[in-house]
All heavy atoms as an XYZ file, in Angstrom:
773
protein
N      -6.553     -7.528    -10.586
C      -7.287     -6.476     -9.904
C      -6.254     -5.645     -9.080
O      -5.319     -6.116     -8.555
C      -8.333     -7.055     -9.008
C      -9.207     -6.085     -8.358
S     -10.294     -5.276     -9.551
C     -11.530     -4.582     -8.514
N      -6.570     -4.347     -8.949
C      -5.697     -3.520     -8.046
C      -6.396     -3.418     -6.662
O      -7.633     -3.365     -6.563
C      -5.534     -2.169     -8.730
C      -4.541     -2.092     -9.772
N      -4.673     -1.517    -10.897
C      -3.283     -2.523     -9.830
C      -3.668     -1.560    -11.716
N      -2.728     -2.137    -10.999
N      -5.550     -3.308     -5.675
C      -5.973     -3.084     -4.310
C      -5.121     -2.004     -3.650
O      -3.869     -2.079     -3.850
C      -5.834     -4.426     -3.426
C      -6.786     -5.503     -4.021
C      -6.296     -6.358     -4.985
C      -8.097     -5.579     -3.604
C      -7.155     -7.338     -5.478
C      -8.889     -6.557     -4.106
C      -8.433     -7.481     -5.070
O      -9.234     -8.434     -5.632
N      -5.806     -1.063     -2.977
C      -5.139     -0.027     -2.289
C      -5.090     -0.382     -0.765
O      -6.143     -0.714     -0.165
C      -5.802      1.371     -2.350
C      -5.884      1.883     -3.799
C      -6.758      3.178     -3.793
C      -4.533      2.308     -4.232
N      -3.852     -0.451     -0.179
C      -3.716     -0.540      1.237
C      -3.581      0.880      1.744
O      -2.652      1.631      1.411
C      -2.403     -1.371      1.500
C      -2.042     -1.559      3.016
C      -3.197     -2.058      3.903
C      -0.740     -2.427      3.098
N      -4.546      1.309      2.589
C      -4.542      2.677      3.079
C      -4.233      2.615      4.589
O      -4.810      1.909      5.355
C      -5.917      3.250      2.892
C      -6.466      3.207      1.461
C      -7.960      3.455      1.435
C      -5.698      4.238      0.654
N      -3.237      3.501      4.981
C      -2.749      3.572      6.349
C      -3.168      4.882      6.868
O      -2.959      5.922      6.263
C      -1.138      3.433      6.406
C      -0.554      2.047      6.280
C       0.797      1.999      6.245
C      -1.444      0.915      6.300
C       1.336      0.760      6.187
C      -0.747     -0.353      6.241
C       0.574     -0.446      6.186
O       1.231     -1.697      6.168
N      -3.581      4.933      8.146
C      -3.665      6.119      8.944
C      -2.437      6.165      9.863
O      -2.245      5.087     10.514
C      -4.980      6.216      9.746
C      -6.191      6.319      8.860
O      -6.084      6.794      7.714
O      -7.275      5.961      9.352
N      -1.684      7.215      9.972
C      -0.514      7.207     10.787
C      -0.693      7.911     12.174
O      -1.519      8.821     12.226
C       0.588      8.023     10.032
N       0.015      7.448     13.092
C      -0.016      8.004     14.442
C       0.587      9.515     14.327
O       1.396      9.696     13.408
C       0.846      7.194     15.379
N       0.277     10.319     15.299
C       0.724     11.731     15.143
C       2.281     11.827     15.142
O       2.860     12.689     14.660
C       0.139     12.344     16.471
C      -1.022     11.573     16.836
C      -0.746     10.138     16.344
N       2.970     10.809     15.871
C       4.413     10.973     15.942
C       4.995      9.840     14.940
O       6.178      9.499     15.100
C       4.937     10.578     17.306
C       4.390      9.252     17.853
O       3.575      8.488     17.187
O       4.899      8.785     18.973
N       4.389      9.644     13.860
C       4.798      8.672     12.864
C       6.222      8.950     12.359
O       7.101      8.141     12.259
C       3.717      8.549     11.717
C       4.225      7.893     10.447
C       4.132      6.530     10.346
C       4.672      8.646      9.400
C       4.545      5.890      9.216
C       5.073      7.967      8.257
C       5.034      6.567      8.180
O       5.339      5.953      6.973
N       6.384     10.245     11.912
C       7.656     10.657     11.300
C       8.890     10.488     12.280
O       9.852      9.893     11.931
C       7.613     12.099     10.861
C       9.014     12.637     10.346
C       6.581     12.260      9.746
N       8.650     10.838     13.601
C       9.707     10.760     14.556
C      10.024      9.210     14.812
O      11.170      8.896     15.121
C       9.266     11.458     15.852
C       9.093     12.927     15.688
C       7.795     13.356     15.077
O       6.852     12.531     15.025
O       7.757     14.454     14.641
N       8.993      8.348     14.785
C       9.284      6.982     15.214
C       9.598      5.996     14.088
O      10.094      4.909     14.300
C       7.965      6.430     15.852
C       7.707      7.138     17.185
C       6.363      6.750     17.800
N       6.203      5.231     17.849
C       5.029      4.640     17.909
N       3.956      5.363     17.820
N       5.006      3.343     17.975
N       9.417      6.392     12.796
C       9.649      5.383     11.688
C      11.096      5.128     11.431
O      11.273      3.990     10.925
C       8.852      5.908     10.437
C       9.552      7.069      9.728
C       8.865      7.423      8.430
N       9.360      8.580      8.000
C       8.896      9.206      6.846
N       7.929      8.653      6.131
N       9.463     10.309      6.409
N      12.003      5.996     11.773
C      13.368      5.699     11.444
C      13.869      4.372     12.059
O      14.598      3.698     11.277
C      14.255      6.850     11.935
N      13.539      4.063     13.131
C      14.022      2.769     13.808
C      13.428      1.514     13.120
O      14.054      0.436     13.166
C      13.554      2.808     15.300
N      12.334      1.701     12.401
C      11.694      0.522     11.776
C      11.756      0.602     10.279
O      11.288     -0.286      9.572
C      10.224      0.461     12.259
C      10.037      0.410     13.777
C       8.564      0.638     14.140
C      10.382     -0.935     14.280
N      12.309      1.638      9.799
C      12.215      1.822      8.298
C      12.923      0.734      7.457
O      12.473      0.278      6.413
C      12.803      3.212      7.962
C      12.440      3.598      6.487
C      12.562      5.048      6.264
N      12.046      5.279      4.938
C      11.729      6.567      4.481
N      11.971      7.594      5.255
N      11.295      6.747      3.364
N      14.062      0.348      7.926
C      14.830     -0.792      7.132
C      14.010     -2.077      7.061
O      13.919     -2.621      5.908
C      16.185     -1.026      7.751
N      13.403     -2.440      8.147
C      12.566     -3.649      8.121
C      11.309     -3.460      7.176
O      10.941     -4.384      6.448
C      12.074     -4.059      9.535
C      11.269     -5.252      9.627
C      10.841     -5.561     11.049
O      11.191     -4.903     11.986
O       9.986     -6.562     11.138
N      10.677     -2.207      7.307
C       9.499     -1.909      6.460
C       9.851     -1.923      4.938
O       9.100     -2.547      4.236
C       9.014     -0.519      6.879
C       7.973      0.036      6.007
N       6.662     -0.320      5.934
C       8.078      0.937      4.945
C       5.970      0.312      5.062
N       6.822      1.125      4.395
N      10.981     -1.278      4.663
C      11.350     -1.260      3.225
C      11.764     -2.649      2.712
O      11.584     -2.996      1.542
C      12.530     -0.235      3.092
C      12.068      1.242      3.206
C      13.334      2.104      3.142
C      10.968      1.511      2.225
N      12.365     -3.545      3.567
C      12.743     -4.865      3.106
C      11.445     -5.631      2.818
O      11.440     -6.359      1.844
C      13.550     -5.636      4.262
N      10.377     -5.408      3.617
C       9.102     -6.009      3.449
C       8.493     -5.652      2.183
O       8.002     -6.424      1.314
C       8.255     -5.826      4.612
C       6.831     -6.416      4.651
C       7.046     -7.978      4.870
C       5.947     -5.881      5.689
N       8.615     -4.297      1.904
C       8.121     -3.745      0.669
C       8.820     -4.193     -0.583
O       8.219     -4.604     -1.626
C       8.135     -2.150      0.757
N      10.157     -4.239     -0.451
C      10.991     -4.661     -1.637
C      10.641     -6.156     -2.003
O      10.684     -6.566     -3.084
C      12.434     -4.524     -1.386
C      12.818     -2.947     -1.398
C      14.326     -2.666     -1.202
N      14.548     -1.273     -1.276
C      14.996     -0.591     -0.282
N      15.302     -1.070      0.857
N      15.192      0.695     -0.473
N      10.458     -7.032     -0.931
C      10.177     -8.371     -1.225
C       8.808     -8.483     -1.872
O       8.615     -9.306     -2.797
C      10.108     -9.122      0.207
N       7.858     -7.651     -1.491
C       6.452     -7.694     -2.183
C       6.646     -7.248     -3.547
O       5.951     -7.746     -4.512
C       5.538     -6.763     -1.329
N       7.440     -6.261     -3.862
C       7.732     -5.816     -5.216
C       8.338     -6.993     -6.032
O       7.912     -7.250     -7.162
C       8.665     -4.508     -5.324
C       9.154     -4.227     -6.704
C       7.938     -3.381     -4.712
N       9.300     -7.660     -5.478
C       9.969     -8.675     -6.192
C       9.044     -9.845     -6.511
O       9.229    -10.526     -7.508
C      11.149     -9.197     -5.330
N       8.037    -10.067     -5.674
C       7.070    -11.041     -6.010
C       5.932    -10.685     -6.962
O       5.072    -11.410     -7.304
C       6.376    -11.500     -4.619
C       7.183    -12.327     -3.721
C       6.419    -12.843     -2.598
N       5.673    -11.889     -1.769
C       6.230    -11.143     -0.820
N       7.421    -11.391     -0.410
N       5.453    -10.291     -0.082
N       6.016     -9.349     -7.271
C       4.955     -8.827     -8.289
C       3.712     -8.378     -7.595
O       2.726     -8.227     -8.246
N       3.724     -8.278     -6.309
C       2.484     -7.923     -5.586
C       2.395     -6.485     -5.458
O       1.232     -5.853     -5.612
C       2.431     -8.611     -4.229
C       2.550    -10.096     -4.231
C       2.886    -10.763     -2.957
O       3.301    -10.083     -2.001
O       2.651    -11.991     -2.874
N       3.377     -5.774     -5.002
C       3.384     -4.385     -4.575
C       3.834     -3.600     -5.839
O       4.905     -3.863     -6.453
C       4.227     -4.037     -3.501
C       4.370     -2.557     -3.033
C       3.002     -1.917     -2.681
C       5.349     -2.430     -1.878
N       3.060     -2.587     -6.418
C       3.257     -1.854     -7.558
C       3.948     -0.509     -7.161
O       4.986     -0.094     -7.712
C       2.004     -1.596     -8.343
C       2.293     -0.753     -9.562
C       1.356     -2.952     -8.718
N       3.387      0.231     -6.175
C       3.855      1.512     -5.737
C       3.467      1.668     -4.243
O       2.453      1.114     -3.857
C       3.186      2.629     -6.454
C       3.541      2.844     -7.919
C       2.653      3.887     -8.596
C       4.994      3.252     -8.040
N       4.190      2.474     -3.559
C       3.823      2.742     -2.171
C       4.606      3.955     -1.693
O       5.647      4.302     -2.143
N       3.917      4.640     -0.679
C       4.673      5.833     -0.089
C       3.764      6.488      0.788
O       2.606      6.341      0.854
N       4.351      7.381      1.649
C       3.686      8.168      2.540
C       2.984      9.328      1.854
O       3.467      9.944      0.897
C       4.686      8.666      3.600
N       1.857      9.700      2.509
C       1.208     10.917      2.051
C       2.045     12.122      2.573
O       2.612     12.010      3.613
C      -0.207     11.001      2.637
C      -1.224      9.889      2.049
C      -2.422      9.887      2.804
C      -1.393      9.995      0.588
N       1.934     13.190      1.932
C       2.782     14.396      2.279
C       1.951     15.588      2.596
O       0.844     15.773      2.130
C       3.775     14.768      1.182
N       2.496     16.471      3.440
C       1.926     17.781      3.773
C       0.472     17.733      4.139
O      -0.388     18.312      3.399
C       2.230     18.734      2.720
C       3.640     18.919      2.420
O       4.477     18.968      3.318
O       4.074     19.016      1.138
N       0.076     17.050      5.212
C       0.879     16.520      6.337
C       1.123     15.086      6.104
O       0.392     14.346      5.334
C      -0.029     16.719      7.520
C      -1.407     16.556      6.973
C      -1.305     17.198      5.577
N       2.212     14.566      6.699
C       2.462     13.083      6.655
C       1.509     12.445      7.736
O       1.866     12.290      8.848
C       3.893     12.760      7.046
C       4.250     11.335      6.984
C       4.863     13.593      6.049
N       0.360     12.078      7.187
C      -0.649     11.489      8.189
C      -1.109     10.125      7.737
O      -2.141      9.612      8.291
C      -1.763     12.404      8.333
C      -2.495     12.798      7.023
O      -2.086     12.307      5.998
O      -3.543     13.527      7.043
N      -0.462      9.557      6.762
C      -0.894      8.224      6.242
C      -0.031      7.759      5.088
O       0.974      8.491      4.738
N      -0.462      6.688      4.543
C       0.349      6.132      3.396
C      -0.620      5.413      2.468
O      -1.724      4.989      2.971
C       1.489      5.258      3.799
N      -0.226      5.152      1.229
C      -0.980      4.414      0.272
C      -0.053      3.461     -0.395
O       1.015      3.831     -0.892
C      -1.693      5.385     -0.753
C      -2.469      4.513     -1.748
C      -2.595      6.393     -0.107
N      -0.446      2.190     -0.487
C       0.335      1.163     -1.190
C      -0.565      0.562     -2.176
O      -1.719      0.146     -1.844
C       0.941      0.169     -0.210
C       1.888      0.739      0.849
C       1.169      1.070      2.080
C       3.036     -0.201      1.059
N      -0.119      0.438     -3.410
C      -0.892     -0.161     -4.539
C      -0.427     -1.589     -4.789
O       0.707     -1.770     -5.048
C      -0.759      0.712     -5.821
C      -1.273      0.103     -7.110
C      -2.851     -0.095     -7.027
C      -0.988      1.053     -8.223
N      -1.361     -2.511     -4.598
C      -1.014     -3.953     -4.826
C      -1.827     -4.422     -6.031
O      -2.869     -3.928     -6.417
C      -1.491     -4.766     -3.671
C      -0.565     -4.655     -2.497
C      -0.682     -3.564     -1.607
C       0.391     -5.625     -2.263
C       0.252     -3.448     -0.515
C       1.295     -5.528     -1.173
C       1.183     -4.381     -0.350
N      -1.379     -5.489     -6.749
C      -2.025     -6.128     -7.846
C      -2.038     -7.593     -7.477
O      -1.087     -8.222     -7.054
C      -1.163     -6.004     -9.131
C      -1.776     -6.654    -10.296
C      -0.902     -6.495    -11.629
N      -1.031     -5.120    -12.094
C       0.038     -4.357    -12.364
N       1.241     -4.771    -12.300
N      -0.126     -3.129    -12.796
N      -3.217     -8.161     -7.777
C      -3.351     -9.611     -7.493
C      -4.832    -10.025     -7.713
O      -5.685     -9.253     -8.121
N      -5.087    -11.305     -7.433
C      -6.408    -11.902     -7.667
C      -7.335    -11.675     -6.521
O      -8.495    -11.898     -6.630
C      -6.278    -13.389     -7.921
C      -5.536    -13.768     -9.218
O      -5.619    -12.947    -10.192
O      -4.859    -14.886     -9.273
N      -6.745    -11.234     -5.379
C      -7.493    -11.076     -4.086
C      -6.785    -10.016     -3.295
O      -5.528     -9.739     -3.595
C      -7.701    -12.339     -3.439
O      -6.456    -12.700     -2.692
N      -7.366     -9.568     -2.270
C      -6.704     -8.636     -1.323
C      -5.709     -9.247     -0.395
O      -5.104     -8.602      0.412
C      -7.884     -7.972     -0.510
C      -8.908     -8.898     -0.601
C      -8.857     -9.724     -1.928
N      -5.545    -10.575     -0.552
C      -4.715    -11.274      0.401
C      -3.336    -10.652      0.555
O      -2.835    -10.623      1.686
C      -4.702    -12.803      0.054
N      -2.592    -10.408     -0.433
C      -1.227     -9.959     -0.354
C      -1.213     -8.647      0.353
O      -0.235     -8.396      1.139
C      -0.620     -9.797     -1.790
N      -2.126     -7.712      0.113
C      -2.178     -6.450      0.738
C      -2.400     -6.612      2.238
O      -1.781     -5.991      3.153
C      -3.144     -5.552      0.199
N      -3.366     -7.533      2.550
C      -3.688     -7.783      4.003
C      -2.495     -8.421      4.745
O      -2.163     -8.028      5.887
C      -4.890     -8.649      4.016
C      -6.176     -7.942      3.496
C      -7.361     -8.904      3.280
O      -7.049    -10.184      3.292
O      -8.427     -8.440      3.078
N      -1.830     -9.348      4.095
C      -0.603    -10.021      4.679
C       0.421     -9.015      4.861
O       1.124     -9.025      5.914
C      -0.227    -11.188      3.826
N       0.646     -8.168      3.944
C       1.617     -7.073      4.072
C       1.377     -6.249      5.311
O       2.301     -5.991      6.086
C       1.684     -6.216      2.808
C       2.791     -5.117      2.888
C       3.995     -5.410      2.353
C       2.505     -3.839      3.528
C       5.001     -4.410      2.392
C       3.505     -2.963      3.608
C       4.792     -3.205      3.080
N       0.128     -5.835      5.463
C      -0.186     -4.921      6.660
C       0.024     -5.709      7.927
O       0.593     -5.124      8.872
C      -1.680     -4.555      6.528
N      -0.343     -6.959      7.988
C      -0.274     -7.686      9.240
C       1.255     -7.823      9.657
O       1.635     -7.947     10.842
C      -0.897     -8.961      9.120
C      -2.472     -8.962      9.265
C      -3.051    -10.343      9.318
N      -4.362    -10.302      8.760
C      -4.603    -10.662      7.485
N      -3.700    -11.133      6.706
N      -5.841    -10.503      7.072
N       2.072     -7.985      8.634
C       3.530     -8.118      8.892
C       4.333     -6.890      9.031
O       5.530     -6.902      9.499
C       4.104     -9.092      7.653
N       3.791     -5.794      8.535
C       4.466     -4.501      8.586
C       4.818     -4.043      9.984
O       3.987     -3.926     10.791
C       3.608     -3.442      7.896
C       4.342     -2.217      7.547
O       5.502     -1.912      8.050
O       3.792     -1.386      6.787
N       6.128     -3.719     10.218
C       6.464     -3.247     11.536
C       5.824     -1.896     11.915
O       5.675     -1.593     13.159
C       8.013     -3.137     11.441
C       8.315     -2.999     10.018
C       7.294     -3.714      9.289
N       5.398     -1.169     10.926
C       4.791      0.158     11.252
C       3.457     -0.260     11.862
O       2.983      0.502     12.725
C       4.596      0.957      9.974
C       5.786      1.545      9.399
C       5.741      2.245      8.211
C       7.083      1.402     10.016
C       6.872      2.897      7.711
C       8.206      1.977      9.415
C       8.079      2.733      8.278
O       9.258      3.355      7.727
N       2.769     -1.239     11.385
C       1.469     -1.628     12.018
C       1.666     -2.363     13.312
O       1.050     -1.996     14.287
C       0.752     -2.611     10.995
C      -0.447     -3.187     11.634
C       0.441     -1.871      9.715
N       2.670     -3.296     13.325
C       2.881     -4.114     14.579
C       3.302     -3.190     15.802
O       3.041     -3.530     16.916
C       3.932     -5.139     14.274
C       3.455     -6.244     13.367
C       4.395     -7.338     13.204
N       5.635     -7.046     12.480
C       6.810     -6.881     12.934
N       6.999     -7.137     14.228
N       7.802     -6.577     12.176
N       4.038     -2.063     15.542
C       4.487     -1.202     16.578
C       3.710      0.089     16.714
O       4.157      0.975     17.483
C       5.972     -0.847     16.205
C       6.897     -2.105     16.391
N       7.369     -2.565     17.553
C       7.408     -2.918     15.419
C       8.124     -3.575     17.345
N       8.107     -3.847     16.048
N       2.441      0.148     16.070
C       1.574      1.193     16.360
C       1.779      2.543     15.741
O       1.092      3.532     16.000
N       2.763      2.568     14.625
C       2.910      3.780     13.879
C       1.744      4.005     12.958
O       1.374      5.083     12.708
C       4.180      3.790     13.122
C       5.560      4.093     13.776
C       5.858      2.951     14.814
C       6.527      4.323     12.814
N       1.130      2.913     12.579
C      -0.160      2.910     11.747
C      -1.202      2.618     12.823
O      -1.302      1.524     13.396
C      -0.103      1.860     10.625
C      -1.408      1.762      9.936
C       1.059      2.236      9.681
N      -2.182      3.553     12.885
C      -3.208      3.433     13.883
C      -4.506      2.712     13.255
O      -5.317      2.115     13.992
C      -3.683      4.750     14.310
O      -4.148      5.530     13.248
C      -2.623      5.410     15.084
N      -4.518      2.678     11.910
C      -5.683      2.023     11.236
C      -5.211      1.625      9.813
O      -4.536      2.523      9.184
C      -6.906      2.878     11.215
C      -8.041      2.315     10.490
C      -9.257      3.327     10.538
N     -10.409      2.769      9.750
C     -10.969      3.333      8.742
N     -10.496      4.501      8.272
N     -11.915      2.785      8.062
N      -5.635      0.521      9.339
C      -5.350      0.180      8.006
C      -6.599     -0.480      7.386
O      -7.392     -1.099      8.055
C      -4.094     -0.615      7.804
C      -4.184     -2.002      8.421
C      -3.688     -2.399      9.617
C      -4.566     -3.271      7.782
N      -3.982     -3.713      9.868
C      -4.476     -4.300      8.764
C      -5.164     -3.591      6.580
C      -4.871     -5.567      8.522
C      -5.482     -4.913      6.277
C      -5.372     -5.867      7.313
N      -6.693     -0.410      6.047
C      -7.818     -0.997      5.367
C      -7.424     -1.278      3.866
O      -6.532     -0.538      3.422
C      -9.067     -0.222      5.466
C      -8.970      1.153      4.853
C      -9.785      2.173      5.680
N      -9.531      3.553      5.354
C      -8.487      4.298      5.793
N      -7.639      3.844      6.598
N      -8.383      5.596      5.380
N      -7.955     -2.255      3.290
C      -7.688     -2.618      1.887
C      -8.959     -2.337      1.145
O     -10.023     -2.764      1.450
C      -7.218     -4.068      1.741
C      -7.026     -4.413      0.234
C      -6.032     -4.274      2.485
N      -8.902     -1.621     -0.030
C      -9.990     -1.367     -0.927
C      -9.643     -1.880     -2.374
O      -8.528     -1.529     -2.804
C     -10.226      0.153     -0.959
C     -10.584      0.854      0.326
C     -12.067      0.635      0.730
N     -13.020      0.775     -0.303
C     -13.704      1.936     -0.616
N     -13.446      2.941      0.167
N     -14.520      2.001     -1.636
N     -10.588     -2.481     -2.899
C     -10.375     -3.002     -4.313
C     -10.551     -1.598     -5.171
O     -11.372     -0.733     -4.867
C     -11.532     -3.896     -4.745
N      -9.738     -1.550     -6.157
C      -9.710     -0.341     -6.989
C      -9.767     -0.842     -8.414
O      -8.979     -1.409     -8.989
C      -8.328      0.433     -6.725
C      -8.279      1.685     -7.401
C      -9.278      2.608     -7.816
C      -7.092      2.390     -7.810
N      -8.784      3.767     -8.314
C      -7.347      3.657     -8.302
C      -5.725      2.206     -7.624
C      -6.494      4.586     -8.837
C      -4.732      3.016     -8.093
C      -5.173      4.303     -8.652
N     -10.933     -0.475     -9.051
C     -11.167     -0.817    -10.374
C     -10.548      0.140    -11.370
O     -11.206      1.120    -11.803
C     -12.726     -0.912    -10.666
N      -9.298     -0.044    -11.692
C      -8.546      0.904    -12.579
C      -8.982      0.707    -13.978
O      -9.045     -0.439    -14.458
C      -7.037      0.741    -12.446
O      -6.704     -0.655    -12.587
C      -6.515      1.132    -11.003
N      -9.336      1.836    -14.663
C      -9.818      1.770    -16.009
C      -9.068      2.524    -17.084
O      -9.321      2.266    -18.245
C     -11.359      2.175    -16.020
C     -12.258      1.225    -15.269
C     -11.502      3.573    -15.636
N      -8.242      3.405    -16.621
C      -7.550      4.198    -17.605
C      -5.994      4.133    -17.261
O      -5.654      4.115    -16.082
C      -7.993      5.681    -17.559
C      -7.153      6.654    -18.345
C      -9.473      5.807    -17.844
N      -5.226      4.022    -18.301
C      -3.788      3.956    -18.154
C      -3.258      2.590    -18.587
O      -3.960      1.662    -18.698
N      -1.850      2.598    -18.846
C      -1.257      1.391    -19.347
C      -1.346      0.136    -18.391
O      -1.444     -0.922    -18.911
C       0.149      1.722    -19.629
C       0.334      2.933    -18.901
C      -0.933      3.684    -18.700
N      -1.580      0.394    -17.160
C      -1.605     -0.764    -16.177
C      -2.971     -0.970    -15.709
O      -3.151     -1.779    -14.767
N      -4.022     -0.465    -16.402
C      -5.422     -0.654    -15.837
C      -5.773     -2.072    -15.894
O      -5.507     -2.737    -16.863
C      -6.368      0.165    -16.727
N      -6.394     -2.500    -14.785
C      -6.811     -3.962    -14.663
C      -8.232     -4.202    -15.224
O      -8.560     -5.297    -15.485
C      -6.757     -4.278    -13.137
C      -5.427     -4.369    -12.621
C      -4.516     -5.466    -13.118
O      -5.115     -6.617    -13.160
O      -3.345     -5.264    -13.382
N      -9.013     -3.091    -15.347
C     -10.351     -3.303    -15.911
C     -10.534     -2.218    -16.977
O     -11.201     -1.313    -16.897
C     -11.436     -3.034    -14.821
C     -12.774     -3.287    -15.283
C     -11.116     -3.918    -13.584
N      -9.824     -2.477    -18.175
C      -9.790     -1.518    -19.236
C     -11.211     -1.310    -19.794
O     -12.028     -2.109    -19.794
C      -8.881     -2.050    -20.261
C      -8.608     -3.397    -19.868
C      -9.031     -3.714    -18.474
N     -11.408      0.022    -20.190
C     -12.678      0.312    -20.794
C     -12.860     -0.250    -22.155
O     -11.882     -0.440    -22.834
C     -12.709      1.846    -20.900
C     -12.784      2.673    -19.673
C     -12.579      4.122    -19.972
C     -14.130      2.480    -18.873
N     -14.100     -0.586    -22.518
C     -14.370     -0.984    -23.879
C     -13.861      0.098    -24.848
O     -13.887      1.247    -24.574
C     -15.899     -1.166    -23.923
C     -16.339     -1.219    -22.524
C     -15.324     -0.531    -21.758
N     -13.621     -0.336    -26.044
C     -12.950      0.628    -27.079
C     -13.948      1.746    -27.308
O     -13.461      2.862    -27.479
C     -12.783     -0.141    -28.410
N     -15.217      1.559    -27.317
C     -16.181      2.685    -27.565
C     -16.203      3.708    -26.464
O     -16.574      4.849    -26.660
C     -17.578      2.212    -27.912
C     -18.238      1.539    -26.728
C     -18.042     -0.026    -26.616
O     -17.080     -0.526    -27.229
O     -18.661     -0.590    -25.785
N     -15.657      3.412    -25.313
C     -15.619      4.333    -24.125
C     -14.271      5.058    -23.937
O     -14.126      5.850    -23.072
C     -16.058      3.736    -22.886
C     -17.540      3.209    -22.874
C     -17.768      2.580    -21.567
C     -18.545      4.349    -23.029
N     -13.240      4.597    -24.646
C     -11.915      5.122    -24.467
C     -11.750      6.534    -24.967
O     -12.209      7.059    -25.742
C     -10.840      4.145    -25.145
C     -10.695      2.932    -24.311
C      -9.645      2.093    -24.804
C      -9.469      0.773    -24.014
N      -8.508     -0.065    -24.443
């Protein structure tokens, strides 16, 4: 199953993230290496949040990532939530459509 980790960013997120970026990216790269994190990045124009796509049997990896993320721990992220995402189209879809609906 896919899970989206959705971040809402503080108004000064861009200015403050540089000091924490190396630790944040190390956490993200470790999650990628474990096969948990598929894609992630900040929303653009305006930079007011971020979306990270996780794959797993439960939302646990996404939730653990958020709790450990320095952006969350230091208040750059003002709110986070995890949503199950029933992906149905595309090569990585976790809930592929039946053949008659493709």
